[in-house]
N, C-alpha and C positions, 0 to 999 in steps of 0.2 A: 327735404326727406325726399324725393322723389327718387332725385339723383343719390341719392344713399343707396335706395334700394336697388334700384341699376346697378351699380357697384357691387353689391353685394350678390345680386342676382347673378352677376354677370362671374366673378369670384367664384361662384357654388358651380358655374356650369361650362369654365374655359377647363375643358381636356380632351382637348383636338388628337390627343392620342388615342384615349378609349372615344372618339365621334369613328374615326379612322380603321379604329378594330371590328365596331359592334357594323358602318359600315361593309366592311368585308366581313364576315361575319352576314350580313345577310343575304348582301350578292351571289355571293360564293356560298351560300348555304342553300338560297332556294335555287340556284341552278345546280347545286349535287341532287336535287330530287329527281330533274331530267335526265341526269346522266346517270344516277339510280335505276329509272325507268327503263333506258336502254342497257343497263346490266343484265336487267331481268328480260327483255323481251326482245334483244339484241338489235343489231342496225340492220337490216333485215330488208326493210321499208324503203330505207337511207340508199342503200345499195340500188336498191334495185331502178327507184328513182333517179340516184345520177346515173346507170348504165345507159336507161331509158336516154337521159340527156346530154351522150355522148363519153361523157365521165369510167373510168376505169371506177371495179365495184369499189377495193379497197382503201379506198378514198371515206367511206362511211368509217371506217374506223379511226378517224377526226374525230367523228363525233364524243366517244370515249377522251380522248384528248383532252378537248373543249368542255367536258360536262361533268368527268370526274378529278382529270388527274389536275387538268389547273384550278378548279377552283377548291382544292383541298387544299392547294400552294399557295392561294391566296390568302384561306382561310388561317394557315399555321403561319404567314407571313415569309415565303420565301421566293425569292427573282417575282413576287407581287405584281411588280410593274410589267414583266413581261406574261408572266401568267394571266394578269388582266385585260393585253392584249391580245390572249390566244382565246380569251373565252369574247370580245369584242368582235372578233373573227368571228370568230365560228357561230354567234348572233346573227349575224350580216348574213353569211353562207343559209344559214338555214331561211330567215327569210326568203332571202332571192331563191331558196330551193323548192319552197311550198308556195309559190307564189302570192305569198302575202302583201306585196309590194300592192298588190291592188284592192287591201284593205285600207289607203293611204289616210285618205281621206273620205272614211269613214266613222261612224258612233256606232253602238251595241246599244243592246235597248235600255241599257242602264244611261246612257251616257259618256259610254269611255270612249277613248280613239279606237279603234280600229288596229291598232300596232303597238297599244299601251302596254303591254305584257314586253312585247319586246324590244319597243324603246324603253323600257327599264332598266334592262339588262345590258342593252349594250352602251349606255349613257352609263347608267349606274358603275360598268366594266371601265371605260377610258375615265369614269373625275379617281376611284381605285389607282388604275394607271397613272394618271394625273397625279394622285394622291402621296403614294408610295404605302408601307405599312407602317409606318411609323412605330413606338420603342418597342408597343407591346407586337412582338412578333420572333417566332425562333431566330432567322438570321434578319437586326436590324437596320442592314446594310441601306437601305431609306433613309433612317433615322436620323435627320441634322439635329 
């Protein structure tokens, strides 16, 4: 009885391409909110921070690539793997830029890891990169 229920449950829930789609939409969709905020408010503060660190200001515009262009590509399933790598690198740079590495061994008031959100985006993007887009994409070159 238990084995039959397990087999039935497995059959009903075995939708790997649907899971890849949901993962892509979740990770990239949530990142897109950060990009929309940058589009509305600009990247001036990022550029100023970069200049203070000795980097050229124009690098700040990379936030648009990592937080708008790459997430849209991931959602659509276009060059999903490289786009996910761009999102992961964008987040690593963001963590290093704002000095969030100091939160590595911290907990928030509610018990969350200090870098929980950043880790979600970095690891989520790496997982999308490793899994690819699946068959539910505009360009399903990743589908095997």
